[in-house]
C-alpha positions in Angstrom: 3.8 2.5 32.4 2.5 4.9 29.8 2.4 4.8 26.0 5.4 6.1 24.1 4.0 9.3 22.5 4.7 9.0 18.8 1.4 9.9 17.1 -0.9 13.0 17.3 -4.2 11.4 18.1 -7.8 12.3 17.4 -9.9 12.2 20.7 -12.0 9.3 19.4 -12.4 5.8 20.6 -13.8 3.4 18.0 -15.8 0.5 19.6 -17.7 -0.9 16.6 -17.0 -1.2 12.8 -18.9 -2.5 9.9 -18.5 -2.0 6.1 -17.4 1.5 5.5 -18.6 2.8 8.9 -17.3 3.0 12.4 -18.9 3.9 15.7 -17.3 5.6 18.7 -17.8 4.9 22.4 -20.6 7.6 22.4 -22.5 5.9 19.7 -21.5 8.4 17.0 -21.4 7.0 13.5 -18.5 7.9 11.1 -18.0 7.2 7.4 -14.5 5.7 7.1 -12.8 6.8 3.9 -9.3 6.2 5.2 -9.5 2.6 6.4 -6.6 3.0 8.9 -4.0 3.9 6.2 -5.5 1.9 3.4 -5.6 -1.3 5.4 -9.3 -2.0 5.3 -9.7 -3.4 1.8 -13.0 -5.4 2.0 -14.8 -3.4 4.7 -14.7 -3.7 8.4 -15.8 -7.0 9.9 -16.8 -8.5 6.6 -18.8 -11.7 7.5 -16.7 -14.0 5.3 -13.5 -12.6 6.7 -14.7 -13.0 10.3 -15.8 -16.6 9.7 -12.6 -17.6 7.9 -10.4 -16.4 10.9 -12.8 -17.8 13.5 -12.9 -21.2 11.9 -9.1 -21.3 11.6 -8.7 -20.2 15.2 -10.6 -23.3 16.3 -8.1 -25.5 14.4 -4.7 -24.0 14.9 -3.7 -20.4 15.3 0.1 -20.6 14.9 3.0 -22.8 14.3 6.4 -21.9 12.9 7.7 -22.3 9.4 9.5 -25.4 10.4 6.6 -27.5 9.2 4.4 -27.5 6.1 1.5 -25.0 6.1 -0.9 -25.9 3.3 -2.6 -22.5 3.8 0.5 -20.8 2.5 0.4 -22.9 -0.7 -3.3 -22.1 -1.1 -2.6 -18.4 -0.6 0.3 -18.4 -3.1 -1.9 -20.0 -5.8 -4.9 -17.7 -5.2 -2.6 -14.6 -5.2 -0.8 -15.7 -8.3 -4.1 -16.2 -10.1 -5.8 -12.9 -9.1 -2.6 -10.8 -9.6 -1.8 -12.4 -12.9 1.7 -13.4 -11.7 1.2 -17.2 -11.5 4.9 -18.0 -12.3 6.1 -15.8 -9.4 7.2 -17.1 -5.9 5.8 -15.9 -2.6 7.6 -15.0 0.6 5.3 -14.1 3.5 6.2 -11.7 6.3 4.2 -9.3 8.6 4.3 -5.7 7.4 5.0 -3.4 4.5 8.3 -2.3 6.0 9.4 -6.0 6.3 8.3 -6.6 2.7 10.4 -3.8 1.4 13.3 -4.7 3.7 13.3 -8.3 2.3 12.9 -7.1 -1.3 15.9 -4.8 -1.1 18.0 -7.5 0.6 16.9 -10.2 -1.9 17.9 -7.9 -4.8 21.3 -7.5 -3.4 21.7 -11.2 -2.9 20.7 -11.6 -6.6 23.3 -9.4 -8.2 25.8 -8.8 -5.4 25.5 -5.1 -5.5 24.7 -2.4 -2.9 23.4 0.8 -4.6 19.6 1.4 -4.5 17.7 4.0 -6.5 14.7 5.5 -4.6 12.8 8.7 -5.3 12.0 12.1 -3.8 9.0 12.0 -1.4 9.2 8.2 -1.3 8.0 6.3 1.8 9.0 2.6 2.1 8.8 2.0 5.8 10.5 2.6 9.2 12.9 -0.4 9.5 16.6 0.0 8.8 17.0 -0.3 5.0 13.4 0.6 4.2 13.7 3.9 6.1 17.1 4.6 4.5 15.2 4.5 1.2 12.5 6.8 2.5 12.8 10.5 1.7 12.2 11.9 5.2 15.3 12.8 7.3 13.1 13.2 10.4 12.5 9.5 10.7 16.0 8.3 9.7 18.2 7.7 12.7 22.0 8.1 12.5 22.3 4.3 12.5 20.1 4.1 9.5 22.1 6.5 7.4 23.9 5.0 4.4 25.4 6.2 1.1 24.0 3.2 -0.7 20.7 4.9 -1.5 20.5 7.4 -4.3 17.4 9.7 -4.3 16.3 10.9 -7.8 13.4 13.1 -8.9 10.2 11.2 -9.4 9.2 10.6 -13.1 12.6 12.0 -14.4 13.8 9.6 -17.1 17.0 11.5 -17.8 18.2 11.5 -14.2 17.5 7.8 -14.0 19.6 7.1 -17.1 22.5 9.1 -15.6 22.4 7.2 -12.3 22.6 3.9 -14.0 25.6 5.0 -16.0 27.4 6.4 -13.0 26.7 3.6 -10.4 26.4 -0.2 -10.2 22.8 -0.3 -9.3 21.4 -3.3 -7.3 17.7 -2.2 -7.4 15.2 0.5 -8.1 12.3 0.7 -5.7 9.2 2.8 -6.6 5.7 3.2 -5.4 3.3 3.1 -8.4 1.4 5.8 -6.6 3.2 7.7 -3.8 1.0 7.7 -0.8 2.6 9.6 2.0 4.3 11.7 -0.8 0.9 13.2 -1.7 -0.7 10.7 -4.2 1.8 11.2 -7.0 1.3 8.8 -9.9 4.3 7.2 -11.6 3.9 7.7 -15.3 3.7 4.7 -17.6 6.7 5.9 -19.5 8.8 6.2 -16.4 7.9 2.7 -15.2 8.7 1.3 -18.7 12.1 3.1 -18.5 12.8 1.5 -15.2 12.0 -1.9 -16.6 14.2 -1.2 -19.7 17.2 0.0 -17.6 16.9 -2.9 -15.1 17.0 -5.3 -18.0 20.0 -3.7 -19.6 22.0 -3.5 -16.3 20.7 -6.7 -14.6 19.2 -4.6 -11.8 16.1 -5.5 -9.9 12.8 -3.6 -10.4 11.0 -3.5 -7.0 7.4 -2.4 -7.2 6.3 -1.1 -3.8 2.6 -2.0 -3.8 2.1 -1.8 0.0 -0.4 1.1 -0.3 -1.2 1.3 -4.0 -1.6 -2.5 -4.5 -4.2 -5.1 -3.9 -6.7 -3.8 -6.3 -6.9 -0.2 -4.9 -5.9 1.5 -8.1 -8.4 -0.4 -10.3 -5.7 -3.0 -11.3 -4.2 -5.5 -8.9 -0.9 -3.6 -8.8 -0.9 0.0 -9.8 2.3 -0.6 -11.7 0.3 -2.9 -14.1 -1.0 0.2 -15.8 2.4 0.5 -17.5 2.1 -2.9 -19.1 5.5 -4.2 -17.7 6.3 -6.7 -15.0 8.5 -5.8 -11.9 10.9 -8.4 -10.5 9.6 -8.1 -7.0 6.2 -6.8 -5.8 5.9 -5.8 -2.1 2.5 -5.8 -0.4 0.9 -5.5 3.0 -1.9 -3.1 4.3 -5.0 -4.3 2.4 -3.6 -7.9 2.2 -5.1 -8.8 5.6 -7.9 -6.3 6.0 -6.4 -5.4 9.4 -4.7 -8.7 10.3 -0.9 -8.1 10.2 0.5 -9.8 7.0 3.0 -8.7 4.3 4.6 -10.4 1.4 6.9 -10.2 -1.6 6.0 -11.7 -4.9 9.3 -12.7 -6.6 10.0 -13.3 -10.4 11.2 -16.8 -11.3 14.7 -15.6 -12.3 15.5 -14.9 -8.6 16.3 -18.3 -7.1 16.0 -19.1 -3.4 18.5 -20.6 -1.0 17.7 -22.0 2.4 17.9 -19.3 5.1 18.6 -16.3 2.8 15.3 -15.0 4.1 13.4 -15.9 7.3 10.5 -15.1 9.6 8.9 -16.3 12.8 5.4 -15.0 12.4 5.2 -14.6 8.6 2.6 -16.8 6.9 1.1 -18.1 10.1 -2.2 -20.0 10.0 -4.4 -17.1 11.1 -2.6 -14.6 8.8 -3.1 -16.9 5.8 -6.7 -17.4 6.6 -7.2 -13.6 6.8 -5.4 -13.1 3.5 -7.3 -15.8 1.7 -10.6 -14.3 2.9 -9.6 -11.0 1.4 -8.8 -12.5 -2.0 -11.9 -14.6 -2.0 -14.1 -11.5 -1.3 -12.1 -9.4 -3.9 -12.8 -12.1 -6.5 -16.4 -12.9 -5.6 -17.6 -9.3 -5.2 -15.5 -8.0 -8.1 -13.9 -5.3 -6.0 -11.2 -4.3 -8.3 -13.8 -3.3 -10.9 -15.7 -1.5 -8.1 -12.5 0.4 -7.1 -12.2 1.6 -10.7 -15.9 2.5 -11.1 -16.4 4.3 -7.8 -12.9 5.8 -8.0 -13.5 7.2 -11.5 -16.8 8.7 -10.3 -15.3 10.3 -7.3 -12.4 11.8 -9.2 -14.7 13.0 -11.9 -17.0 14.8 -9.5 -14.1 16.2 -7.4 -12.6 17.8 -10.5 -15.8 19.8 -11.0 -15.5 21.4 -7.6 -14.1 25.0 -6.9 -11.0 25.9 -4.9 -9.2 22.6 -5.5 -5.7 22.9 -6.9 -5.5 19.4 -8.2 -7.1 15.9 -8.0 -4.6 13.0 -8.4 -4.7 9.3 -8.2 -6.2 6.1 -9.7 -9.1 4.0 -8.5 -9.7 4.4 -4.8 -6.4 6.0 -4.1 -7.2 9.7 -4.4 -5.4 12.9 -3.4 -7.2 16.2 -3.2 -4.6 19.0 -3.2 -6.0 22.1 -1.5 -4.7 25.7 -1.2 -3.3 26.9 2.2 -6.4 28.8 3.1 -8.4 25.6 3.1 -6.1 23.7 5.5 -9.0 23.1 7.9 -11.1 21.0 5.5 -9.8 17.7 6.7 -10.5 18.5 10.3 -13.9 19.8 9.5 -14.8 16.7 7.5 -14.1 14.7 10.7 -15.5 17.0 13.3 -18.5 18.4 11.5 -19.4 15.8 9.0 -18.1 12.6 10.8 -16.0 11.5 7.9 -12.5 10.0 8.3 -10.0 10.9 5.6 -6.2 10.9 5.5 -3.6 13.6 5.0 -0.4 14.2 3.2 1.5 17.4 4.0 1.0 20.1 3.5 -2.7 20.2 2.4 -3.5 17.0 0.5 -6.5 15.0 1.7 -6.1 11.3 1.0 -9.0 9.1 0.3 -8.2 5.4 0.8 -11.6 3.7 1.4 -12.5 0.1 1.4 -12.7 -1.3 -2.1 -16.4 -2.2 -1.6 -17.5 1.4 -1.0 -20.7 2.3 -2.7 -21.6 5.3 -4.9 -24.1 6.3 -2.2 -21.3 6.5 0.3 -19.2 8.4 -2.2 -22.0 10.9 -2.6 -22.1 11.5 1.2 -18.5 12.6 1.1 -19.0 14.7 -2.0 -21.8 16.6 -0.4 -19.7 17.2 2.7 -16.7 18.5 0.8 -18.9 20.7 -1.4 -20.1 22.3 1.8 -16.6 22.9 3.0 -15.3 24.3 -0.3 -18.1 26.8 -0.5 
């Protein structure tokens, strides 16, 4: 049997990782400013994280949600405290796609409606309803196609108002900062308009925080910059620092019923141990403040450089928009400078480093990209 070929791969085998660095099977050291799609939030193999999981593995690794799991309660309390959403409810799953799938389903349960507003360049996952709300026809199979999703221009308040008047809207799902879409930031005014219209029409405001959440933006959820609360926050990626876990945080007005949602692996003992370790490190090491400080520094320095069309983002979620003639910069950063970065088409370099990246590590990248930009 061979692997199903769905990804273009770099010819690199990583054998060791620590902090913001990884080493390949030839002993070559790389600076990791991508963290495997924004997953590595507290650095590779953080000692507290490793110990938390190891200790739990010696006790119990898994049992189903048919029994009480105190670690889930502990995680809910810690997440509520650090996110500032202590009166919300937590449902645990395994991935960002699952989180968005459950959020959209829960919204429909809440108000009995079908229509979903999503936005141009959105990416919400690859499962059936999440991918239907994703603006990429190449990954939407015929079985996923539905007329229940309405795609609107991003940050367009007038179009949003028209859609609410013309349709019975169940939910609005929006990334606070579009990741795959090219690091496009939702304006505060737009997020406030979504909140206002959802209040007026009893629709559900879903804040997709899978990539832009968990402290990456300099606030726990990037939507928090607008000063309004969503009804459901979805999360995954940095939540487990590499251990598969996702979740939705649900406003108190949405009441649960037995079996309306369910999961086999969601909230298992090891996943909760990993997620608790992440929150404990974020809190103890003040990583949300670090994300803001180092992110502001990086963006400020990048904006001084020549030949960049635009620098976008918040905190440690940064997009560097380059002209077509510089489309080799990302490849050169990896091959010549040994620095992992991400990409959004056509020529946007994505920086999604661990939240404990240092200014020294930021300077290594800045020197490398200065060399490439000339």
